[in-house]
C-alpha positions as CSV (number, residue, x, y, z in Angstrom):
1,M,78.9,67.3,54.5
2,R,77.0,70.4,54.6
3,R,79.7,73.1,55.1
4,V,81.1,71.0,52.0
5,S,78.2,71.8,49.9
6,L,78.4,75.2,51.1
7,W,81.8,76.1,49.9
8,A,81.3,74.6,47.0
9,A,78.7,76.9,45.9
10,V,80.7,79.7,47.2
11,C,83.8,78.1,44.8
12,V,81.0,77.9,42.0
13,A,79.9,81.6,42.4
14,G,83.8,82.4,41.3
15,L,84.3,84.1,45.2
16,G,88.0,82.3,45.3
17,S,88.6,78.7,47.4
18,P,87.9,78.9,50.8
19,V,90.0,80.3,53.6
20,S,90.9,78.1,56.7
21,A,90.4,79.6,60.0
22,Q,94.1,79.2,60.9
23,A,95.0,81.3,57.9
24,V,92.8,83.9,59.1
25,A,93.4,83.8,62.5
26,E,97.3,83.9,61.6
27,A,97.6,86.7,59.3
28,P,98.3,90.1,60.4
29,D,94.6,91.4,62.7
30,P,93.8,94.8,60.4
31,Y,91.3,95.5,63.5
32,L,94.0,95.5,66.2
33,W,93.5,99.3,66.6
34,L,89.9,99.0,67.5
35,E,91.3,97.6,70.6
36,D,92.5,100.7,71.8
37,V,88.9,101.3,73.3
38,S,88.8,105.3,73.6
39,S,91.2,106.4,70.7
40,P,89.8,109.4,68.3
41,R,90.1,106.5,65.7
42,A,88.2,104.0,67.3
43,M,85.3,106.1,68.8
44,A,84.9,107.6,65.5
45,W,84.1,104.2,64.2
46,V,81.7,103.7,66.8
47,E,80.1,107.0,66.0
48,A,79.7,105.7,62.7
49,E,78.3,102.5,63.1
50,N,76.0,103.6,65.1
51,A,74.3,106.3,63.2
52,R,74.3,103.9,60.6
53,S,72.1,101.4,63.1
54,L,70.4,103.6,64.8
55,A,69.2,104.8,61.9
56,V,67.6,101.8,60.9
57,L,66.2,100.9,64.3
58,Q,65.0,103.6,65.6
59,G,63.6,105.1,62.0
60,D,61.3,101.6,62.4
61,P,57.8,103.0,63.2
62,H,58.1,100.3,66.0
63,Y,60.7,102.2,68.0
64,A,59.0,104.9,69.7
65,A,56.1,102.4,71.0
66,F,58.6,100.1,72.1
67,Y,60.8,102.1,73.6
68,A,58.0,104.0,75.8
69,A,57.1,100.6,77.0
70,A,60.2,99.5,77.8
71,L,61.1,102.9,79.6
72,K,57.8,102.7,81.3
73,I,58.2,99.1,82.3
74,A,61.7,100.2,83.8
75,E,60.4,102.9,85.6
76,A,57.6,102.0,87.3
77,T,57.1,103.1,90.6
78,D,54.9,100.0,91.7
79,R,57.9,97.6,91.0
80,I,59.8,95.7,94.1
81,A,61.8,97.6,96.0
82,L,64.0,94.5,97.2
83,P,65.2,94.4,100.8
84,N,68.6,94.8,102.0
85,Q,69.2,94.1,105.8
86,I,71.3,96.3,107.5
87,G,71.9,96.9,111.3
88,G,67.8,95.7,112.1
89,Q,66.7,98.2,109.2
90,I,65.9,97.5,105.4
91,T,67.9,99.4,102.9
92,N,67.7,99.5,99.0
93,L,68.5,101.0,96.4
94,W,65.9,103.4,93.9
95,Q,66.4,104.2,90.2
96,D,63.3,105.8,88.5
97,A,62.4,108.6,86.3
98,A,63.2,111.0,89.1
99,H,66.4,109.0,90.5
100,V,68.0,108.2,87.1
101,H,71.3,107.1,88.8
102,G,69.4,106.1,92.3
103,V,68.7,106.7,95.5
104,W,70.0,104.8,98.2
105,R,67.2,104.5,101.3
106,M,66.3,103.3,104.3
107,T,63.2,102.2,106.4
108,S,62.0,99.9,109.2
109,P,61.1,96.1,108.9
110,A,57.3,96.8,109.8
111,D,57.0,99.6,107.6
112,Y,58.6,97.8,104.3
113,E,55.9,95.5,104.9
114,K,53.6,99.0,103.5
115,H,52.0,99.3,100.4
116,A,54.0,103.0,101.0
117,P,56.9,102.7,103.2
118,A,58.2,105.7,104.1
119,W,61.6,106.0,103.1
120,Q,64.6,108.2,104.6
121,T,67.2,109.0,102.0
122,L,70.8,107.9,103.1
123,L,72.7,108.8,99.5
124,D,71.3,110.8,96.5
125,L,73.4,109.4,93.6
126,D,71.7,112.1,91.3
127,A,72.9,115.1,93.5
128,L,76.5,113.2,94.1
129,V,76.7,112.9,90.2
130,A,75.7,117.1,89.6
131,A,78.4,118.0,93.0
132,E,80.9,116.0,91.4
133,K,80.3,116.0,87.7
134,T,81.4,111.8,87.5
135,N,78.6,109.4,86.0
136,W,78.7,107.2,89.4
137,V,77.0,103.7,89.1
138,W,75.8,102.2,92.4
139,A,78.1,99.6,92.9
140,G,76.8,98.3,96.5
141,A,78.0,98.7,100.2
142,E,79.4,96.9,102.4
143,C,78.3,97.2,106.6
144,E,81.0,96.7,109.2
145,P,79.8,93.3,110.5
146,L,79.6,93.7,114.3
147,A,77.4,97.2,114.7
148,E,76.6,97.8,111.2
149,K,76.6,101.1,111.9
150,R,79.0,102.4,109.1
151,C,79.1,100.8,105.5
152,L,81.8,100.9,102.6
153,V,80.4,102.5,99.6
154,S,81.5,101.1,96.4
155,L,80.7,103.8,93.2
156,S,81.6,103.0,90.0
157,D,82.5,105.6,86.8
158,G,79.9,104.4,84.3
159,G,79.6,101.1,85.2
160,E,83.0,99.6,85.2
161,D,83.9,97.0,87.3
162,A,86.5,99.5,89.1
163,N,85.3,101.3,91.7
164,T,86.2,103.8,94.2
165,V,85.4,103.4,98.4
166,R,84.6,105.4,100.5
167,E,83.1,105.0,104.4
168,F,79.7,106.3,104.8
169,D,78.0,107.1,108.5
170,I,74.4,105.9,108.2
171,A,73.2,107.9,111.1
172,A,74.7,111.0,110.0
173,R,73.5,110.1,106.1
174,A,76.9,111.0,104.8
175,F,80.6,110.2,104.3
176,V,82.8,110.0,106.8
177,P,84.9,113.0,107.0
178,G,88.5,112.0,107.5
179,G,87.0,108.2,106.8
180,F,88.4,105.4,105.0
181,V,89.0,106.3,101.1
182,L,90.1,103.9,98.4
183,P,90.5,105.3,95.0
184,K,89.4,103.7,92.1
185,S,90.3,100.4,91.4
186,K,89.2,96.7,90.7
187,Q,89.1,95.6,94.3
188,W,87.9,93.7,97.1
189,V,87.6,95.7,100.4
190,T,86.0,94.4,103.7
191,W,86.1,95.7,107.5
192,E,88.5,93.8,109.7
193,T,87.6,95.7,112.7
194,A,85.6,98.5,113.1
195,D,88.9,100.5,112.7
196,S,90.8,98.2,109.7
197,L,89.9,97.1,106.8
198,V,91.2,94.2,104.6
199,A,91.6,95.2,101.0
200,A,92.7,93.4,98.3
201,R,93.6,96.3,95.0
202,D,96.1,97.9,93.3
203,W,99.1,98.9,95.4
204,G,101.0,99.9,92.6
205,A,103.3,98.3,90.2
206,G,103.7,95.0,90.3
207,T,100.3,94.5,92.3
208,M,98.0,92.9,89.7
209,T,97.4,89.9,87.6
210,T,98.0,88.9,84.3
211,S,94.0,89.0,84.7
212,G,94.2,92.6,85.9
213,Y,93.0,92.2,89.6
214,P,94.8,92.0,92.4
215,F,97.0,89.3,94.4
216,V,98.5,91.6,96.9
217,V,96.0,92.0,100.1
218,K,96.6,94.4,102.9
219,R,95.8,96.0,106.4
220,V,94.5,99.7,106.3
221,K,94.4,100.7,109.7
222,R,92.3,104.2,110.4
223,G,93.4,107.9,110.0
224,Q,96.9,106.0,108.0
225,P,97.5,107.0,104.2
226,L,97.3,103.8,102.0
227,D,101.0,103.5,101.6
228,A,101.4,103.0,105.3
229,A,99.5,99.5,105.1
230,T,101.1,96.5,105.7
231,E,100.8,93.3,103.7
232,V,98.8,90.6,104.8
233,F,98.8,88.3,102.2
234,R,100.6,87.5,99.0
235,G,99.5,85.8,95.6
236,K,101.0,85.2,92.8
237,P,100.9,87.4,89.3
238,D,99.5,84.4,87.3
239,D,96.7,84.4,89.9
240,V,93.3,85.6,89.2
241,F,92.5,87.2,91.8
242,I,92.5,87.3,95.5
243,I,89.5,88.2,97.5
244,P,89.0,88.8,101.3
245,Q,85.5,88.4,102.9
246,T,84.4,89.1,106.4
247,F,81.8,86.7,108.0
248,T,80.0,86.7,111.1
249,D,77.8,84.7,112.8
250,G,74.8,85.1,114.8
251,A,76.9,84.0,118.0
252,G,79.4,86.6,117.7
253,H,82.0,84.9,116.1
254,S,84.3,86.9,113.1
255,M,86.3,86.4,110.8
256,V,88.4,86.8,107.6
257,V,88.6,84.9,105.0
258,I,91.3,85.2,102.2
259,T,90.0,83.5,98.7
260,R,93.0,82.9,96.7
261,G,91.8,82.2,93.0
262,I,94.7,80.3,90.9
263,T,92.0,80.3,88.2
264,F,88.4,80.6,88.0
265,F,87.8,77.9,89.7
266,E,90.2,76.7,92.1
267,A,91.0,78.2,94.7
268,E,93.1,78.5,98.1
269,F,91.4,79.9,101.4
270,V,93.1,81.2,104.3
271,R,91.8,82.8,107.6
272,V,93.4,86.0,108.5
273,T,94.5,85.7,112.6
274,A,96.3,88.2,114.9
275,A,99.6,86.2,114.4
276,G,99.4,85.6,110.5
277,T,96.8,83.4,108.0
278,V,96.4,80.1,108.2
279,P,95.2,77.7,105.6
280,L,92.2,76.1,105.7
281,A,91.8,72.2,104.5
282,V,89.2,72.5,101.8
283,P,89.1,71.1,98.2
284,R,90.5,74.1,95.4
285,K,86.9,73.7,93.5
286,S,85.0,75.1,97.0
287,A,82.9,78.5,97.7
288,V,83.0,79.9,100.9
289,K,79.5,81.1,101.8
290,G,79.4,82.4,105.2
291,L,79.5,81.1,109.0
292,V,77.1,79.5,111.2
293,D,78.2,78.3,114.9
294,G,81.8,79.4,114.7
295,R,81.6,76.6,111.3
296,L,82.8,78.1,107.9
297,I,80.2,76.9,105.2
298,F,81.2,76.3,102.0
299,Q,80.3,74.3,98.5
300,V,82.2,72.0,97.3
301,N,82.2,71.3,93.7
302,E,84.6,68.3,93.1
303,A,85.0,64.9,95.3
304,W,86.5,65.5,98.6
305,T,87.6,63.0,101.1
306,P,88.7,64.8,104.5
307,A,91.6,63.3,105.9
308,G,90.1,60.5,108.1
309,G,86.9,61.1,107.0
310,T,84.0,59.8,105.1
311,P,84.0,60.5,100.8
312,I,81.7,63.6,100.2
313,A,80.2,64.4,96.7
314,A,80.7,67.3,94.5
315,G,78.6,70.0,94.8
316,A,77.3,69.2,98.4
317,L,77.0,72.2,100.9
318,V,79.4,71.3,104.2
319,A,80.7,73.1,107.6
320,V,83.9,73.7,108.3
321,D,85.6,73.8,111.6
322,P,88.5,77.0,111.0
323,D,90.5,75.2,113.6
324,G,90.5,72.2,112.0
325,K,89.8,70.3,115.0
326,A,86.9,68.7,114.2
327,A,86.0,66.4,111.0
328,P,83.5,68.5,108.0
329,E,80.2,68.2,108.6
330,V,77.9,67.4,105.4
331,I,74.7,69.8,105.5
332,F,73.1,68.8,102.2
333,T,73.6,66.5,98.9
334,P,72.0,67.2,96.2
335,G,70.9,63.9,94.1
336,P,71.7,63.7,90.2
337,R,69.1,65.8,88.5
338,Q,69.5,68.8,91.7
339,S,72.1,71.4,92.2
340,V,72.9,74.3,94.7
341,D,74.0,77.3,93.4
342,A,76.1,78.9,95.8
343,D,75.2,82.8,94.6
344,N,71.6,81.9,95.4
345,M,72.1,80.9,99.4
346,I,72.5,83.2,102.2
347,V,73.4,82.6,106.1
348,T,71.0,84.1,109.1
349,K,71.6,84.0,112.9
350,D,72.0,80.4,113.1
351,R,70.6,78.7,109.6
352,V,71.7,78.6,106.1
353,L,69.3,78.9,103.8
354,A,69.5,77.4,99.9
355,A,67.5,77.5,97.0
356,V,68.0,73.8,95.1
357,L,67.6,73.3,91.7
358,D,65.3,70.2,91.1
359,N,65.2,69.5,87.3
360,V,65.8,73.1,87.0
361,R,62.7,74.0,89.1
362,G,63.7,75.7,92.2
363,R,62.6,74.4,95.8
364,A,63.9,76.3,99.2
365,F,65.5,74.8,102.2
366,S,66.6,75.6,105.7
367,F,69.5,73.6,107.3
368,A,70.3,74.0,111.0
369,R,73.5,72.8,113.0
370,T,72.2,70.3,115.6
371,A,73.8,67.9,118.4
372,K,72.8,64.8,116.0
373,G,74.3,66.9,112.7
374,W,72.7,69.0,110.4
375,T,68.7,68.9,109.8
376,Q,66.8,70.0,106.9
377,T,63.1,72.2,106.6
378,A,61.4,72.7,103.0
379,I,59.9,76.0,102.7
380,P,57.3,76.0,101.2
381,L,57.1,78.4,98.6
382,P,55.1,78.2,94.6
383,D,55.9,75.2,92.4
384,N,57.0,75.4,89.0
385,A,59.4,78.3,89.6
386,A,62.4,80.3,90.0
387,I,63.5,81.1,94.1
388,N,66.2,83.6,94.5
389,V,67.4,84.4,98.0
390,K,67.9,88.1,98.1
391,S,68.7,88.9,101.8
392,G,69.3,87.5,105.5
393,D,69.9,88.9,108.8
394,R,72.8,88.2,111.0
395,A,71.1,89.1,114.4
396,G,67.7,87.3,113.4
397,N,66.2,84.6,111.5
398,T,64.1,86.5,108.6
399,A,65.0,86.2,105.5
400,Y,63.7,87.8,101.8
401,V,63.7,85.5,98.9
402,T,61.5,86.5,95.3
403,V,59.3,83.9,93.3
404,E,58.9,84.1,89.7
405,S,58.3,82.6,86.3
406,F,57.6,83.3,83.0
407,L,54.3,83.9,83.8
408,L,54.1,84.7,86.7
409,P,55.5,88.3,88.0
410,T,57.5,88.7,90.9
411,G,56.3,87.9,94.7
412,L,58.9,88.8,97.3
413,W,58.7,86.7,100.4
414,K,59.1,86.7,103.7
415,V,60.7,83.7,105.5
416,D,61.7,83.0,109.1
417,A,64.2,80.3,108.8
418,A,64.3,78.8,112.0
419,A,60.4,78.5,112.0
420,G,60.4,77.3,108.7
421,T,57.7,79.5,107.4
422,A,57.0,82.1,104.5
423,V,54.2,84.6,103.6
424,Q,54.1,86.9,100.4
425,I,54.2,90.6,101.3
426,K,54.7,92.3,98.1
427,A,54.1,91.0,94.5
428,T,54.8,92.5,91.3
429,P,51.8,93.6,88.7
430,A,51.1,91.7,85.7
431,R,52.7,93.4,83.3
432,F,51.8,91.8,80.4
433,A,48.9,90.0,79.6
434,A,49.8,86.1,80.0
435,D,46.0,84.8,79.1
436,G,46.3,82.0,77.2
437,L,49.9,81.5,77.3
438,V,51.7,78.6,78.9
439,T,54.8,77.1,80.0
440,E,56.1,73.8,78.9
441,Q,59.8,71.6,79.4
442,F,60.6,69.6,77.2
443,E,63.8,67.9,76.3
444,A,66.2,67.1,73.3
445,T,69.3,64.7,72.5
446,S,72.2,66.3,71.6
447,K,74.3,64.9,69.0
448,D,76.3,62.6,71.4
449,G,72.8,61.5,73.2
450,T,72.7,63.5,76.4
451,K,69.1,64.8,77.1
452,V,69.4,68.5,77.5
453,P,65.8,70.2,79.1
454,Y,64.4,73.4,77.3
455,F,61.3,75.8,78.6
456,I,59.3,77.3,76.1
457,T,56.7,80.1,76.8
458,H,53.6,79.9,74.0
459,R,50.4,80.6,73.4
460,A,48.6,77.7,74.4
461,D,46.6,77.4,70.7
462,M,50.3,77.5,69.2
463,P,49.8,76.1,65.7
464,L,52.2,73.8,65.3
465,N,53.5,74.8,61.7
466,G,56.3,76.1,62.2
467,S,55.0,79.5,62.0
468,T,55.5,81.2,65.7
469,P,58.3,83.5,65.4
470,T,60.4,82.4,68.3
471,L,63.3,84.3,70.4
472,M,65.6,81.5,72.1
473,T,68.4,82.0,74.7
474,A,70.8,80.1,77.0
475,Y,74.3,80.6,78.5
476,G,76.7,77.6,79.2
477,G,79.3,78.3,80.7
478,F,80.7,79.1,84.5
479,Q,78.3,76.8,86.1
480,V,76.1,79.7,85.9
481,S,71.9,77.9,86.3
482,V,69.8,79.5,83.9
483,T,66.2,79.6,85.8
484,P,63.0,80.9,84.4
485,W,62.8,84.6,84.9
486,Y,59.6,87.0,84.6
487,S,60.4,89.5,81.5
488,A,58.3,91.7,81.5
489,T,59.5,94.0,78.6
490,T,60.0,90.0,76.6
491,G,56.5,89.4,77.2
492,K,54.8,93.0,76.6
493,L,57.3,93.4,73.5
494,W,57.4,89.8,72.1
495,L,54.8,87.4,74.1
496,E,51.9,90.1,73.9
497,Q,52.0,89.9,69.8
498,G,52.3,86.4,69.9
499,G,55.6,85.1,69.6
500,A,57.1,82.9,72.1
501,L,60.3,82.0,74.5
502,A,62.8,79.1,74.7
503,V,65.5,78.9,77.4
504,A,68.0,76.2,76.8
505,N,69.7,74.3,80.0
506,I,72.5,73.1,78.1
507,R,75.8,72.2,79.3
508,G,78.6,73.9,80.6
509,G,75.9,75.6,83.2
510,G,75.3,74.7,86.5
511,E,71.2,73.0,86.6
512,F,72.8,69.6,87.5
513,G,75.7,70.4,89.2
514,P,79.6,70.2,88.8
515,A,79.4,67.4,86.2
516,W,76.9,69.6,84.1
517,H,79.5,72.3,84.4
518,E,82.6,70.5,83.8
519,A,81.2,68.4,80.8
520,A,81.8,71.4,78.6
521,L,85.2,72.6,79.7
522,K,88.1,73.8,77.7
523,T,88.3,71.1,73.9
524,K,84.9,69.9,75.4
525,R,83.3,72.6,74.7
526,Q,81.8,71.6,71.6
527,V,79.1,69.8,73.3
528,L,77.5,72.6,74.2
529,Y,77.2,74.2,70.9
530,D,75.7,71.2,70.0
531,D,73.3,71.1,72.9
532,F,71.7,74.6,71.5
533,A,71.8,73.5,68.2
534,A,70.0,70.2,69.0
535,V,67.4,72.5,71.4
536,A,66.5,74.5,68.5
537,E,66.5,71.3,66.1
538,D,63.8,69.7,68.0
539,M,61.5,73.0,68.1
540,I,61.7,72.6,64.3
541,A,61.1,69.7,64.7
542,R,57.8,69.7,67.0
543,K,57.0,72.6,64.3
544,M,56.9,74.8,67.1
545,T,58.8,77.4,64.9
546,S,61.5,77.5,61.7
547,P,64.6,78.5,60.9
548,P,62.5,81.7,59.2
549,K,60.9,82.6,62.7
550,L,63.7,81.9,65.3
551,G,65.5,84.3,66.4
552,I,68.4,83.5,69.0
553,Y,70.1,85.9,71.9
554,G,72.8,86.4,74.5
555,G,75.1,88.3,76.5
556,S,78.8,87.5,77.7
557,N,79.6,84.1,77.4
558,G,76.5,84.3,76.1
559,G,77.3,86.4,73.1
560,L,80.4,83.6,72.2
561,L,77.5,81.2,72.1
562,M,75.3,83.5,69.7
563,G,78.7,83.7,67.3
564,V,79.4,80.0,67.4
565,E,76.0,79.2,66.7
566,L,75.9,82.0,63.7
567,T,79.0,80.8,62.1
568,Q,78.5,76.5,62.8
569,R,74.9,77.2,62.1
570,P,73.1,79.4,60.4
571,D,71.2,77.4,58.7
572,L,68.6,77.3,62.0
573,F,68.2,80.7,62.3
574,G,66.4,83.9,61.2
575,A,68.3,86.5,63.2
576,V,70.9,86.5,65.7
577,T,71.6,89.0,68.5
578,I,75.2,89.4,70.1
579,Q,75.3,90.7,73.1
580,I,79.1,92.4,75.2
581,P,80.5,89.6,73.6
582,L,83.8,87.4,73.6
583,L,84.2,86.4,70.0
584,D,88.1,86.1,69.3
585,M,89.0,83.7,71.5
586,L,92.7,83.5,69.6
587,R,93.3,86.9,71.4
588,Y,90.6,87.1,74.6
589,E,93.3,86.2,77.0
590,Q,95.0,89.8,76.2
591,L,91.5,91.9,76.3
592,S,90.2,93.0,79.6
593,A,90.1,90.7,82.1
594,G,90.0,87.4,79.5
595,A,93.2,85.5,80.6
596,S,91.2,85.1,84.1
597,W,89.0,82.9,82.0
598,V,91.7,80.4,80.8
599,G,89.8,77.9,83.1
600,E,87.1,78.1,81.7
601,Y,88.0,78.6,77.7
602,G,91.8,77.0,77.9
603,S,94.9,78.9,76.7
604,M,96.7,79.5,73.7
605,A,99.3,78.8,74.9
606,N,98.0,74.9,75.1
607,P,98.6,73.4,71.4
608,D,95.4,71.7,72.1
609,E,93.2,74.6,73.3
610,K,94.4,76.8,70.5
611,A,93.8,74.1,68.0
612,F,90.1,73.8,69.1
613,W,89.7,77.7,69.1
614,L,91.0,78.0,65.9
615,K,88.3,76.1,64.3
616,T,85.0,77.6,66.7
617,S,86.5,81.0,67.4
618,P,83.7,83.1,65.8
619,Y,85.8,86.2,65.0
620,S,88.3,83.4,62.8
621,N,85.4,81.2,61.4
622,L,83.5,83.7,59.7
623,K,83.4,83.3,56.0
624,R,83.0,85.5,52.9
625,G,79.7,84.7,51.2
626,A,78.2,82.4,53.5
627,A,74.5,82.3,53.8
628,Y,74.4,84.3,57.4
629,P,71.0,86.4,58.8
630,E,71.8,89.5,59.4
631,T,73.1,90.3,62.8
632,F,72.4,92.5,65.6
633,I,75.7,93.0,67.8
634,W,75.9,95.8,70.7
635,T,77.9,95.8,73.5
636,T,79.4,98.8,75.8
637,T,82.5,101.3,76.0
638,K,82.9,100.9,79.3
639,D,82.7,97.3,79.7
640,D,86.0,96.7,81.1
641,R,85.4,92.9,82.1
642,V,84.6,91.7,78.9
643,G,85.1,95.1,77.2
644,P,83.9,95.8,73.8
645,V,86.7,95.0,71.4
646,Q,85.9,92.1,70.0
647,A,82.5,93.2,69.5
648,R,83.9,95.9,67.2
649,K,86.4,93.9,65.3
650,F,83.6,91.4,64.7
651,A,81.3,93.6,63.1
652,A,84.5,95.4,60.9
653,R,84.9,91.6,59.7
654,M,81.0,91.5,58.9
655,K,81.6,94.7,57.1
656,E,84.4,93.7,54.9
657,Y,82.9,90.2,54.4
658,G,80.0,92.2,52.9
659,L,78.0,90.1,55.4
660,P,75.0,91.8,56.9
661,Y,74.7,93.4,60.3
662,L,73.7,96.2,62.7
663,Y,76.4,97.2,65.0
664,Y,75.2,99.9,68.7
665,E,77.9,100.6,71.2
666,N,76.6,102.4,74.4
667,T,79.3,104.6,75.8
668,A,78.4,103.9,79.4
669,G,76.7,100.6,81.1
670,G,80.0,98.6,82.2
671,H,79.0,94.7,81.7
672,G,75.2,94.9,80.7
673,A,72.4,96.8,78.8
674,G,72.8,100.2,80.6
675,A,74.2,102.6,83.3
676,N,70.6,103.5,84.3
677,L,67.2,102.8,83.5
678,K,66.9,104.7,80.5
679,E,69.8,103.3,78.8
680,T,68.8,99.8,79.7
681,A,65.1,100.4,78.2
682,M,66.8,101.8,74.8
683,T,68.6,98.9,74.1
684,G,66.4,96.2,74.9
685,A,63.6,98.3,72.6
686,L,66.2,98.3,69.9
687,Q,66.9,94.8,70.2
688,M,63.0,93.8,70.3
689,V,62.9,96.1,67.3
690,Y,65.4,94.3,65.4
691,F,63.6,90.7,66.2
692,Q,60.1,92.4,65.1
693,R,61.4,93.4,61.8
694,R,63.2,90.0,61.4
695,L,61.1,87.7,62.4
696,M,57.5,89.1,62.3
697,S,58.2,91.6,59.7
698,G,60.4,89.8,57.5
699,K,62.6,92.8,56.9
C-alpha cells in the first residue's frame, strides 16, 4: 500500500506514469560505457564525480579532524602486530607512517611477547615499490610446509585479486635468484615438494572459467619454464574455480588436496598422489580445513550419511580418512543456535582449534583425536566477545587468538591447544572513551515470524525518544557471520559523539549454521531484506532512534543489501552508504567475478530467478521522484572482484533521475577501502563526515 500511495503522489505531481522495473531493465542501458573500467571517458567521469563529492565532504569543517583521528588510529605504533608462525618464528606484515606499503618482518616467539620486539626485516615493500615502480600490495606468503625455509610471496598491483608469486628465501632475506616466479594472474599456488609446485592459474587461452578463475592445475618443477608444466587436474569452463592446497600435520603426513568449485558452495575434492588424483568421498557442500593424525578435517555444510555409516548433521566438523578405509569421525556437532566458522579455525600439531558461535557469542574449543574418539576442551577466554583464531603451529600446539567486542579493545591470547589453557600477552590500548557506553542484544521479528538478533552499542543513558543518531550494518550472504568487533574509528568519530551502532545478524549469514544461510538463497532472498528492515523497525519502535536519525552502511554483498533497502524502504533511513557494491543484478554475471556467485544469487538464464531480480535489483528499481535520502556510494577502480562499474552506473542513474547522491572512487585499493593505511583512513573519514552531516548536523 505504501508503494501505491507513493506512485499516486508522483503522478499527481505531473511526473508521468511509473515505469516498471522490467521496462527499465529491457531498455538499452545508457551507461554500458562505464563498464569499460579504465577507458578515458569512464575515468573522466570518475574524476568529475570525485571532484564534486570531495568538495562537499572534504570541504566540511569536520573532515580535517576526522581524517587526522582516523589516520592516527590506523598508523598507531602501539597496535598489535598480529602473528604468523613460520619455522618456529613469528612473522608479521607491518604498515605505519614510515612503511606505507609495509615491511614483512620476523622475530622469535619469546621476543615477540616483549613490549618492543627486536624485529628483523625480511622484505621492505616500500623499497621494492620504489625499485620496481609498481604499487605492490602484500597478498600473503605460503611457506614450504616441511622445512619452512622458503616461501611463495604473493604481491598484488594496487590491491587486485590477481597477483604475482615469487619464491623468497627466509635466511637470505631475498627473492631466490632463478627461483619460482609465476606472473600476474588470478591464481592459487601451493608447495608439493621443496622443488615442485602445484598451481591453478591462467595457462593461456581456454584455461579460465567464465567467472575469471583458473580451472586447470599443473605441476611446476624447479628450473623448468612455465610452458613445461605438466597437467595434474582439469575442471570445466563453467566451474567457479579450482584451488590446490597443501596440508601437513605434526606426524609428518603431507598431501595436496584440490578443491574443484562447481558452484560457490558446492565442490568436489581430490587428493594428488604419485599415480594421479584420487576422489575424496565427502559431500559437495563441504570445506577442507587441515590435516591431523593423517585425517583430513572438513566442515560439512549439508546433512550427510556416509556409506555404511551414521548420519552427520549439517555444519559438523568431521575427520576423514583420505584412503577411504575408515569411517568419517565426527569431531563436533553444533547445536541449534550454534555454528562453526570454517574460516575461523586452525590445525596445530595434533589438535583442531575452532571458534564456535553460541547465539553470536564466541567460544573456543580444542579438539583431540583419541582411541575413544574426539574429545573437546573449552579454552578459557573472555565471554560475550568475538574470538578470532589467527595462527597455529604445525610443529607444536601453540596458537594465537584475538578477543574483542564493540567496547573491548582487541587482545591477543596465546593458547596451548594441548593443555587447553590461554594467557593474554598483548592488548590494544583503548582508542575511544567507552565510559557510559553499553552493548545490548535484542531480537526483532521479521515479516515471516523469524526472530532476528541484533546488537546495539549506545550510551547507557540514551533517551528513548528517537533522537539518537544511529548507524546500522549487516552483511547477509555467503554464510558469513558478523560478530562483535572493536572499531576504533567508529568509536572515536561516532560513539564518542553520542551516536549508537547497531549490527544485525540477518539470514544469509552463517551465525546459526548452514540453514540460516540457505533460508535466503536465490529467489528466497527477500527474507534477508525483510530481516534488515525488521531490525530497523524494532529499534524505531523501541524509540532508540527514528528514520531521520538512522543511517545504514554495508559493502560488497552488504552494498547490495544497502541498495535494496534504499529502493524498498527509503522511509526507514536518513542516510545510506553503499560500499564496493553489487547493484546491477541483471548483469552481475557478466561483470568481473560475478559468474562465480550464481550459487548465491541465481542466474538470469533461470526465468524465476530473473523475475525475482527484475523486481529487486537496485539499479533497475530506482524511481524518479522517489523520496530517497542522499546516498553516499564509494568503490575502487582496482577492484577486480566486484568491480567499480555497478557503483558507477547506479550513481549515473541517480544523477539522470535527479536523485541526491555523492560518489567517490579510489583509483587503487582492490576490494576494500584502500591499498594502504592513508587511503583507508581517508575513506573512513569521508564516510563519517557524510553520516555526521546527515544524522547529526541535519545537512
